[in-house]
N, C-alpha and C positions, 0 to 999 in steps of 0.2 A: 512559545506563549501565543503566535500569531493563528494559529488552528485550532486553538482552545477552544472544547464547543462545538466544533467542526468535525472534526473525524478521530477515531480510538487511540487515546497515547498510553504508555506504559508510567507505570512510578514515578519514572525518572521524566518524563516527559519527550519521551521519543513515540513516532509516529508509526501505529501498527499497520502492517500492512501482508496481504498473499496470507500465508499459513499462518503467521503470528495472529490473525485475527480470528482462526478456527478454536472452538470451544469445543472437547471430546469429539473431534474429527467435522465439525458442523460450523458452518459460518455463522456470526454474533445475531440475537435475537431480531436484531432491527434489520437483518440483511434483507431487499425487498425481492433480490432476483432467483432464480432456481438454481441456479450455478452457482460454484464456489467463485471469492475473489481472486482475480488474476495477480500472479505474480505482480509487485510493485503497487496494487492497487490498496486504497486506503477504505475503511468501513460506508465511504461515499463511495455508490460504483460511477466510475469513469473520473475520478479523482484518483491520480497518482503521485508516489512519492520516491523521491529517491536523495543518494547522498547522506548527510552527517545528521540530517533531521530524522531519518528514515532508524527505528529498532533493528541492529542486527549489520549494521552496514560496516563497511571495514574502516571507518574514519581516515580515510586517506582519498587523495584530491585522485587521484589514478580508478580507485575505487568508486568514486561518485561519477568521474565522468562514462565509465563501464556502467554502473548503474543508468543515468540517463539514457544511455545508446540502449539499451536493452528496454529501457521503457518504453521508448517509441514505438519497439516492436508489439507490445502490450494495448498501446492507445489503436493502434489499429487494430486489432485484434478486438477491443469494446467496441470499437465504430462500425463493426461488420455486424454486432447485435444491435445497435440502434435503428 
């Protein structure tokens, strides 16, 4: 609930990221950039989610650690675009 109204979530409240944001192969209507969302990027460019709060996560500590590590790479990629 802490991100309610900030980023897109599914019906269960999990944060949508990356491909889960795509609608018919396109980014959401409000997506302001010409590129698709990065893996782990939320509906707000530059805001990323990993771990149990994210839709589709493995709901395990090891999965969350791996997602967090992968997210660092996505953040660096995002920072190259700003």
